C-alpha positions in Angstrom: -10.1 -9.7 -41.4 -11.4 -10.7 -38.1 -10.0 -10.3 -34.3 -7.9 -13.8 -33.9 -6.2 -14.0 -37.1 -3.1 -14.7 -37.4 -1.0 -12.2 -39.7 2.3 -11.0 -41.1 3.3 -7.4 -42.0 6.6 -7.7 -42.9 8.9 -10.0 -41.5 6.7 -9.8 -38.3 4.0 -12.1 -36.7 0.7 -10.9 -35.0 -2.8 -11.6 -34.3 -5.6 -8.9 -34.7 -7.2 -7.5 -31.7 -9.2 -4.5 -33.1 -11.1 -4.1 -36.4 -11.6 -0.9 -38.2 -13.9 1.9 -36.2 -13.9 -0.3 -32.9 -11.4 1.4 -30.0 -10.0 4.0 -32.5 -8.8 2.2 -35.2 -8.7 3.9 -38.4 -10.7 3.0 -41.1 -9.0 -0.2 -43.6 -7.1 -0.5 -40.5 -6.6 -3.4 -38.3 -5.2 -3.5 -35.1 -2.2 -6.1 -34.4 -0.5 -7.3 -31.0 3.2 -8.3 -31.8 3.7 -9.6 -28.1 5.0 -5.9 -27.0 4.1 -4.8 -23.6 4.7 -1.2 -22.0 7.2 -0.9 -18.9 4.1 -1.4 -16.7 3.8 -5.1 -18.8 -0.1 -4.0 -20.1 0.0 -5.3 -23.8 0.6 -3.0 -26.5 -0.8 -3.1 -30.3 -0.4 -1.1 -33.4 -2.4 0.0 -36.0 -1.9 -1.2 -39.4 -3.4 -0.6 -43.1 -5.4 -3.9 -44.3 -3.6 -3.8 -47.5 0.1 -4.9 -46.1 -1.4 -7.9 -43.8 -0.9 -11.0 -44.9 -3.3 -13.7 -43.5 -1.3 -17.0 -42.0 -3.2 -20.2 -42.6 -1.3 -22.6 -40.8 -0.2 -22.3 -37.1 1.6 -24.6 -34.3 -0.1 -24.7 -31.0 1.6 -26.3 -28.0 0.9 -26.4 -24.2 
């Protein structure tokens, strides 16, 4: 798995922003941003074991 890949975890869709050993991401995990921000409007991402991530091959773009 690499950064920028869209994935599905359960019913949630997110994008990979970190990979194992990067920015304290544990081994065999990826950091996924699900669109969440903290109270200061700073994006928050969650680390998830790679085995729970299903790659999404088809995405739509809009402007």
